[in-house]
C-alpha positions in Angstrom: 0.0 0.0 0.0 1.9 3.1 -1.2 0.3 5.4 1.3 2.2 3.4 3.9 5.6 3.6 2.1 7.8 5.1 4.8 9.0 8.5 3.8 12.3 7.8 5.4 12.8 4.6 3.3 11.3 5.3 -0.1 12.7 7.2 -3.1 9.2 8.0 -4.3 7.1 10.5 -2.5 3.5 9.7 -3.0 1.1 12.7 -2.8 3.1 15.0 -0.7 0.8 18.0 0.1 1.6 21.6 -0.9 -0.6 24.5 0.2 0.0 28.1 -0.9 -1.2 30.1 2.1 -1.6 33.8 2.6 -0.1 34.8 6.0 -0.9 37.8 8.2 1.7 40.0 6.6 0.4 39.2 3.1 3.2 36.9 2.1 2.4 33.6 0.4 4.0 30.5 2.0 4.2 26.9 0.9 5.7 24.8 -1.9 8.8 23.4 -0.3 9.2 19.7 -1.0 10.8 17.3 1.4 13.3 16.1 -1.2 14.8 17.4 -4.5 12.7 15.8 -7.1 14.2 13.9 -10.1 10.9 13.3 -11.9 7.6 14.8 -11.0 4.9 12.2 -11.9 1.8 14.2 -11.0 0.5 17.4 -9.4 -3.2 17.2 -8.7 -5.9 18.6 -6.6 -6.5 16.8 -3.3 -9.4 14.9 -4.8 -7.3 14.1 -7.9 -10.0 15.6 -10.2 -7.6 18.3 -11.5 -4.2 17.7 -12.9 -1.9 20.7 -12.9 0.5 21.2 -15.8 4.3 21.9 -15.5 5.2 25.2 -17.1 1.7 26.4 -17.2 0.6 26.0 -13.5 4.0 25.5 -11.8 7.7 25.1 -12.1 10.1 23.2 -9.9 12.9 25.5 -8.6 15.5 24.6 -5.9 13.4 21.9 -4.4 10.2 24.0 -4.4 7.0 23.9 -6.4 6.4 27.5 -7.5 3.2 28.8 -8.9 3.4 30.6 -12.2 1.7 33.9 -12.8 -1.1 32.3 -14.8 -1.4 29.3 -12.4 -4.8 27.8 -11.6 -3.4 26.3 -8.3 -5.5 27.8 -5.5 -4.2 30.0 -2.7 -5.6 29.8 0.8 -6.5 33.4 1.5 -6.0 34.7 5.0 -9.7 35.8 5.1 -10.8 32.2 4.5 -9.3 30.8 7.7 -8.7 33.9 9.9 -11.7 36.0 11.0 -12.2 39.1 13.2 -12.9 38.0 16.7 -16.5 38.9 17.7 -16.3 38.1 21.4 -18.1 34.8 21.2 -17.1 32.5 24.1 -17.0 29.4 21.9 -14.3 31.0 19.8 -12.2 32.5 22.6 -9.7 29.6 22.6 -9.0 30.2 18.9 -7.8 33.8 19.2 -4.5 34.9 17.9 -2.0 37.1 20.0 -3.6 40.5 20.5 -7.1 39.0 20.6 -8.5 40.8 17.6 -8.7 37.8 15.2 -9.1 34.1 15.5 -8.5 31.0 13.4 -11.7 29.4 12.3 -12.0 25.6 12.3 -11.9 24.9 8.6 -12.3 21.3 7.7 -12.3 22.2 4.0 -8.6 23.1 4.1 -8.0 20.1 1.7 -9.6 22.1 -1.1 -6.5 24.3 -1.1 -4.0 21.5 -0.8 -2.5 20.0 -3.9 -0.7 16.6 -4.1 2.7 16.1 -5.6 4.1 12.7 -6.5 7.7 12.5 -7.5 10.9 10.5 -7.4 14.2 11.5 -5.8 17.6 10.2 -4.9 18.1 11.8 -1.5 18.5 10.0 1.8 16.2 11.0 4.7 18.4 12.6 7.3 15.7 13.2 9.9 14.0 11.3 12.7 13.4 7.6 12.1 11.0 6.1 14.7 12.6 3.4 16.8 11.2 -0.1 16.6 9.5 -1.0 19.9 8.6 -4.6 19.0 10.8 -6.1 21.6 8.9 -4.2 24.3 5.6 -5.6 22.9 6.7 -9.2 22.8 3.6 -10.5 24.5 1.4 -9.0 21.8 3.5 -10.4 19.0 3.5 -13.9 20.6 -0.3 -13.8 20.7 -0.5 -12.5 17.1 1.9 -15.2 15.8 0.0 -18.0 17.7 -3.3 -17.0 16.1 -6.7 -16.9 17.6 -8.6 -13.9 19.0 -6.6 -10.7 19.5 -8.2 -7.6 21.0 -6.8 -4.4 19.5 -8.1 -1.1 21.0 -7.6 2.5 20.1 -8.3 5.0 22.9 -7.9 8.7 22.5 -9.4 12.0 21.1 -10.8 13.1 17.7 -7.6 12.4 15.9 -7.8 8.8 17.1 -11.5 8.7 16.0 -10.4 9.6 12.5 -11.7 13.2 11.9 -10.5 14.7 8.6 -9.3 11.3 7.1 -11.0 11.5 3.7 -12.3 7.9 3.9 -12.9 7.6 7.6 -15.4 4.9 8.6 -15.2 4.3 12.3 -17.5 3.4 15.1 -16.4 5.8 17.8 -17.6 7.4 21.0 -19.6 10.6 21.8 -17.6 12.4 24.5 -20.6 13.5 26.5 -23.1 10.7 26.1 -20.4 7.9 25.9 -22.6 6.3 23.2 -21.1 4.9 20.0 -21.8 6.4 16.7 -20.6 6.0 13.1 -18.0 8.6 12.0 -18.0 8.6 8.2 -16.2 10.9 5.8 -16.7 10.0 2.1 -14.6 12.1 -0.3 -11.7 11.4 -2.6 -9.1 10.0 -2.2 -10.9 8.0 0.5 -8.0 7.4 2.9 -9.0 5.4 5.9 -8.3 6.6 9.5 -4.9 5.8 10.8 -6.5 3.3 13.2 -7.8 1.4 10.3 -4.5 1.6 8.3 -2.7 0.1 11.3 -5.4 -2.6 11.8 -5.3 -3.7 8.1 -1.5 -3.9 8.2 -1.5 -6.1 11.3 -4.2 -8.4 9.8 -2.1 -8.8 6.7 1.1 -9.5 8.7 -0.6 -12.0 11.0 -3.3 -13.8 9.0 -3.7 -16.5 11.7 -4.8 -13.9 14.2 -8.4 -13.0 14.5 -7.9 -9.3 15.2 -10.9 -7.6 16.7 -10.6 -3.9 16.5 -12.4 -1.4 18.8 -12.0 2.4 18.4 -12.9 4.4 21.5 -11.8 7.8 20.2 -13.9 10.7 21.3 -13.8 14.2 19.8 -12.9 16.9 22.3 -11.7 14.4 25.0 -8.8 15.3 27.3 -6.4 13.0 29.0 -8.4 13.5 32.2 -11.5 12.3 30.3 -9.5 9.2 29.4 -8.8 8.5 33.1 -12.5 9.0 34.0 -13.8 6.5 31.4 -11.1 3.9 30.8 -12.8 1.4 33.2 -16.1 1.8 31.4 -15.0 2.1 27.8 -11.9 0.0 27.6 -11.6 -2.6 30.4 -14.7 -4.7 29.4 -13.0 -5.5 26.0 -10.1 -7.2 27.7 -7.6 -5.7 25.2 -4.3 -7.4 24.3 -2.9 -4.2 22.8 -4.1 -0.6 23.4 -2.9 2.3 21.1 -3.3 5.2 23.5 -3.4 8.6 21.8 -4.4 11.5 24.0 -2.8 14.9 24.4 -4.0 17.4 21.7 -6.9 18.6 23.9 -4.5 18.7 26.9 -1.7 20.4 25.1 -0.8 22.9 27.8 -1.2 20.4 30.7 1.7 20.2 33.2 4.0 17.4 32.2 3.9 15.5 35.5 0.1 15.7 35.4 0.0 14.3 31.9 2.3 11.5 32.8 0.3 10.6 35.9 -2.9 10.5 33.9 -1.5 8.2 31.2 -0.1 5.9 33.8 -3.5 5.9 35.6 -5.2 4.9 32.3 -2.7 2.0 31.9 -3.1 0.8 35.5 -6.9 0.9 35.2 -6.8 -1.3 32.0 -4.2 -3.7 33.5 -6.4 -4.4 36.5 -8.5 -6.6 34.3 -6.0 -7.2 31.5 -2.6 -7.6 33.3 -0.8 -8.7 30.1 -2.0 -5.8 28.0 0.6 -3.9 26.0 0.5 -0.3 25.1 1.7 1.9 22.2 1.7 5.5 23.5 1.2 8.0 20.7 2.1 11.7 20.9 0.0 14.1 18.9 1.1 16.1 15.8 2.1 19.7 16.1 -1.0 22.0 16.5 -1.5 25.5 15.0 1.5 27.7 15.5 -0.5 30.9 15.5 -3.2 30.5 18.1 -2.2 32.3 21.3 -3.3 29.6 23.7 -1.3 27.0 21.8 2.0 28.8 21.8 3.1 27.6 25.2 2.1 24.0 24.7 4.0 21.3 26.5 3.5 18.6 23.9 7.3 18.0 23.3 7.8 17.6 27.1 4.7 15.4 27.3 6.2 13.2 24.5 9.4 12.8 26.5 7.3 11.8 29.5 5.8 9.0 27.3 9.4 7.8 26.7 10.0 7.9 30.4 7.0 5.7 31.0 8.2 3.2 28.5 11.5 3.0 30.2 9.9 2.3 33.6 7.0 0.1 32.5 7.1 -3.3 30.7 5.1 -3.8 27.6 5.1 -0.2 26.5 6.4 1.5 23.3 6.2 5.1 22.0 5.2 6.3 18.6 6.6 9.9 18.4 4.3 11.6 16.0 4.9 14.9 17.5 8.6 14.7 17.0 8.1 13.6 13.4 5.8 16.5 12.5 8.2 18.9 14.1 10.8 17.4 11.8 8.6 18.0 8.8 8.2 21.6 9.7 12.0 22.0 10.2 12.5 20.6 6.7 10.3 23.3 5.3 6.7 22.1 5.2 4.2 24.6 6.5 1.6 23.8 9.1 -1.1 24.5 6.5 0.4 21.7 4.4 -0.1 19.2 7.3 -3.4 20.1 8.8 -6.9 19.0 8.0 -8.7 21.8 9.7 -6.2 24.7 10.2 -6.3 24.1 14.0 -5.3 20.7 15.3 -6.4 17.8 13.0 -4.2 16.0 10.5 -4.9 16.0 6.8 -4.5 12.7 4.8 -0.8 13.1 4.6 -0.5 13.5 8.4 -2.9 10.6 8.9 -0.4 8.6 6.9 2.4 9.9 9.1 0.5 8.7 12.2 0.1 5.2 10.6 3.7 5.0 9.4 5.1 6.0 12.8 2.9 3.6 14.7 3.6 0.7 12.3 7.4 1.4 12.5 7.1 1.4 16.3 5.4 -2.0 16.0 8.3 -3.2 13.9 6.2 -3.6 10.8 
């Protein structure tokens, strides 16, 4: 499955997103590619319905895709995703420094993102997630032996699958705790990262009867995860839990975050003592929203590694570290986000899946 070809291993970048975005000072950002392309195979709209033409719509220059003056490639205007703040309480958390404007939650960001597929000869010189399969030996023994295997995903809206173009997940309503079907049905129909991980495990271990349960809940915090682990997770007697909270607790004190993650694990292990865990750190959120600027996500991620060092059966999938690496290499946040605020687009969904699968040793 080419969407799961690891970007740190392949010499073909499949559908790397580019988004030309107007910033507050009027400049247009975007277009930097992760590698110097040899051959550009395609440049399309995010739904693949439009193919952009080299020379007419764009040129490649110094590792960047550059719009031509007559280009039909869209630009995400500042007024589309940034609005004057009107004092509404429900939007207060989205305000920018100064408080006069806010970023609107814009799940149609994909309409302004184009997809570039190209080959290259460069070697990835950034983060490569470490394999944690040795720490998860109990799970792999069960998978290899065959029979029922209970796989659970527990986390927030990103875990549920929001913004994945082909998401089809039974997830949880944060307030009622009732299951509902989360479906997104638009090209190119990429499944949620939970589904991508599950499919890969099923292919790798055909003798195992992998039973997947997704208990992601939009808006949930790590504290919510503590409060409901016994009710939502423990009855399923999981063998492996992919635990992915943090985005809605992005400014929480690090020690508090660590204690809450450990409490969730202890709760689950009371009824499933042999349960293994993959702890997932969230991607980078908006770099403009005032309330996000002092987030503790990098330190929270380190706390996950500290847990893994002190607890058996625990591995860490450092998605936060990887997305920081993508930004360092020149991608803009608006090329990685699905809603301009805190959700992944399809490419970042793939980064979640690739990171988790590499952590699993697959």
